[in-house]
N, C-alpha and C positions, 0 to 999 in steps of 0.2 A: 504493499500500499502506500503509497506516494507523500511523504511530510509534508509536503506543500498543501497550501489550502486550496479549495476550490474558488473558482474566479465567482467575482461576484458581480452584479449586476445593479444598477441604480436603480431605485423605485421611481418610477415613472411620477411626473407632478411634484418634484424638487424645485424646491427656489433657484436661481441662478448662484454661483458662489457654493454652494453645499458640499461638505468635503468626505467623498467616500470613495474608498481604495477598490479599484475594480479589477486588480491584476491579481496575479498569482504570489506569494509570500515566498521570497527567495532567500532572503536570511531569517535568522533567529530573532537578531536585536540590530534595530539601525545605529549607524555610525555615523560620525560627522568630525570630519579633519578640518582643522583652520589652518591656512599658510597666509601669511601676512609677509611681502616683500617690497623693498624700493631698490635701488640702485645700488646698497650698500648695505641692507639689512633682509635679512630671510629667515621666518621661523615657521616651525610646524608643529602643532601640537593638538590632539584630543579633545573636544569639546566639553567633556566633563572633566577636564583639569582644569578648564578656564570660563570666564562668562563670553558671552557673543562680544566680537570685538565691535568699536567703532571704525567705520571708514573715515577717513581721513586723508586731505589732499597732501599727494606725494609720495603716495603709498599704495599699494593693491590690496585688497582682502578677499580672499579665497575660500570658499567655504565648498567641501568637498562631500555630499552627503551620499550615502550606501545604503539602499534599502528605503523605498518610499510608501511600505506600507503603514508605517506610524503616524496616524493622522495628527495626534496629537504634537509629535515633533514638528511637522510639516507648519501645523498652524502657530505654532512657536515661532517658527523663523519667520514665518511670514508676517507677524506682528510686529516680531522685531525690526524687519527692514521693511516695514510697510509696502509689503506685498499685495496687490489686488487679491482679492476672493476668487476671481476666474482664472486668475494663473494659478492658485492653490489648487483649484477645480481640475485643471489641465493636468498638474502634476499627479495626481492620484487616479487622474480616469486612464486608464493604461490602451492601449491600441487604436489611437486616434491617430489622424492624419498628422503628418508632420506641417507645421507653420510658423509664423513669427506674431506676435502679438504685439503692438505699441503702447504703452500707458504712461502716465504722467509719473511714475515712480522710476520706470527702467520698461526693458523690453525682455519679453520672453519669447524663447526660442523651443521649439519640441520637434524632435528627429529621432533617426534609428541607427543606432550601430550594428554593425554585421557581422558574423563569421558563419564560417562554411564546414561544415563536419564532412569530409570524404568518404567517410566509411558509411555512416547513415546516407550520404547523398542529402543533406537538409541544410536549410540555410537558417540558422539563429539568431533571432532578433532582438536588441533591448533598448526600450526607450530612454531617451536623456533629454532633460531637461535644461536648459540655461537661463538663468535670469541674472541680468546685466543692468546695472545701476552706477553711477557715480565711484569711481572706486573700487567698486564692489563687482564680485561675479560669483555666483552659486551654482553648483551643477547639481542634478537631482539625477540617480543612477538607481537601476532595480537591483542587480547584482553586487554580491560582495569584493569579486573581484575588482580591482580599481581599475577603470579603461586609460584613465589620464596619468598613470605612474610615470609613464615618460615623460610626462610634463615638468613636471618636480625636479627629473633631472637635471633637465635644461636649465631649470630657476638656478641650481646649485652653481650655474657656472657664474662667477662676480662679473659683475658688468657686461654682461651678457646682452643682447638686443631684446630679448624676454624682459629682463632685467628694469632695464630702460625705460619701456613701455609703458603704457596705461592699462588699466581691465580689459577696453577693447582687444587688444592687440592678445592677451589671454583666451578672450573670446575667438580669434581667430585661430590661433593655436590649437583649441581646444577642434575647433572644427576640422581646421586641417590634417589633425591627428584620425579624425573618423572618414574622412574622406581616404584617406590613406590606405586604413583596413577596405574599404570598397573595393580598391584595386587588388587589394592582395586577395579578399574573397571571390574577384573578378578573374583573378589569375586560377584560381585553385579552380574554379565551375571549369575555365577554358581545359584543364587540364583532364577533369571528368568528362567533359564532350569528346576529347582525343581518344581517351581510352576507350569508350565507346565505340569511336568511328575504326579505331584498328581492330578490336574484335570483331568488327564487319567485314571489311577490306585486306586483313591481312591474316588472321585466322577462320576468312569464311564460317563465322560462326556467330548466324542470326541469334540477336538477344531478347530477351522478354521486352514486351512493350512497356511493361509497368516501371523497370528502368529508365525508359525513355519519357514516360510521362510524370515519374517522379521528378527528375531533373525541369523536366520542360515547367513545371508548375512552382519551382522554386525559382526559376528565372523568372517568372511571372511575379511571383512575389517580390523579388528583388526589384523588378520595373516599378511597382506600385510604392515602394518605398524610397526609391531616388527620384521617379520624376516630380512629385511634391518638394521634396528637397532642394529642386533646382530652382522652384519657384520662391523657397524661403531664401535661397541664395539672392535671386533677384530683389526681393526687397530690403535684404540687409544693405545692400549694394546702394538701395534710393534713400535710406535712412539719411538725416540731418546729422549735422556736425555734434551735434550735442550728445548724441552716443558713440558716434563711431567717428574718429579725427581722420583727418584727410592723408596723413601719412598711411594710416593702417588701410583706407578702403584700396589702396593699391594692390595688397596682399590678398583681399577679400575678392576683388575682381579677378585675381588670378586663379584664386580659390573656384570662380564661378565658372571660369573656363574648363577645370578639372571636372566639375562636376556636370558639365555639358557632356564631356570626354567620357567619362563612367556613362551618363546616357546612352550615347551612342553606342559604346560597346554591347550594354543592356540589349538593343534594337538590334544589333550583327547578331549575339547569342541565338534572341530568338529567332532569325533567320536561320541559323549553324543547326538549330535544335531541330527544326522542323525538317532541314535537309537529311539530317542522320535518322530522323523515324522514315523520310522516304527511300532515302538508302535501304534501313532495315529491311521496309516493306516490301521493294525491289528483289532484296537478296532472298528472303524467304521465297518470294514468285519464282526466284531462278532457280532454285534448288528444285523446289516443287516440281517446276517444268521438266528437268533434269530428271526427276526421278519418273515422271510420266512418261517422258520420251524412252529411255530405257525399259520400263514397262511395255509400252507400244511395240517397240523392236523385237523383244522377247516375243510377244503375243503375235506379231507380223512373222515371225521364223517360225515360229511353229504351229503356224495357220494351215500350209500346206502338208506340212508331215502328218497332223490331223488327220486333214482330208484324206491321205492316203491310209493311216492307221484306219480310219473308220470305213473305208472299203473293203481294206482285207478281213476288217471282223465282224463282217456280216457272214449270216450263216447260209449261205447257196450252195448246193451241191455241185453245181459244177461250173467252178471258178479254177481254169487249168492252170494257175500258177501254185495254187494249194499243193498240187500232185508233182509238181516241177522239184529236180533235184538242186535247182539252183536257185530257186522262186527266194526263199528266206535272204540269202544272200544279197542277191539281186536289189531287193526293196531295200536292206541297209544300205546299200551303196549310194542307189537313188537320193534316199534320205539326206543322207550325208553329203552329196552333190548340191542339193539342192539349199542346203542349213550353209555349205563353204558360200556356194554362189550368194546370196542374198548377204550374207557378210560381206564380199568383195562389195557387192553393189551397194550397201549400205555406206562402207569406206568410203567409194568415190564420190558418192552424194555428200560426205562430209554430215550425215546424220549422226555418225557415232567416230 
């Protein structure tokens, strides 16, 4: 029995901003890590050891929230940093479409991080929420594994670009990391398709349709998640300088191009998987036709032999060959000649 709780559904008729967690609980206890950094300062500590930090000019405060099932924790964070109730509702509402919403207090971005399981041929997704306010960034993750651990490693480099930039550049870095994972997943999906194609072409081994359909469904699922994310990136690049500084917009425009590239690859993969399905169907039809061809040739060869055997199997009394000394050998010779002649004829016609 799974240790995760069942998926909840919202009760119809709840007012906007009602906080109801609708996903599966993936961690036992929610965890919040706080990172405060500037050009010269970097500190990281868990929330339970300190109070919520106050964002201040010249420093960036980053809250990394892992496990969003704790409604009280989300409400507490929202109250402390004046997050709109609709944002908190979106954080807890797992499974919604990627989007960007702008409020007076900040902007909220919802999207998905992807991973590919080559053994199960399945793409797993994790909803990520980012809330950006002046000198503040909060990310909300479902899983216990920290998707953005490598970002902190980059922050440890003194006087690095990330340390010199603001919260908007940190937002870009998190988005860029997720998009990099998209390309990694796309590469793994391509390897899976190439493996299927190799089975069909080089090993002459038709595969079950379920394998192709499973991969095609995963590609369609990936398309549904990446396409709306492109719209999110479009909206980010149209934000005012209040949220995204001019020098950061350059990086976000480049990231938008990367997302467009990922969308083009997904579209190409859809065509490829359909081509693999057609190739597999053709291979199955070809093998079936070969079997039918062999059986037809065998039947054709034995047809005149069957006629001869049928004639001499009749119980007529006056059949001269029945009492002839060399009749048995002659019949065998005639049938062998017919057999060889038909083989030579089929070979010249290139039917075998």
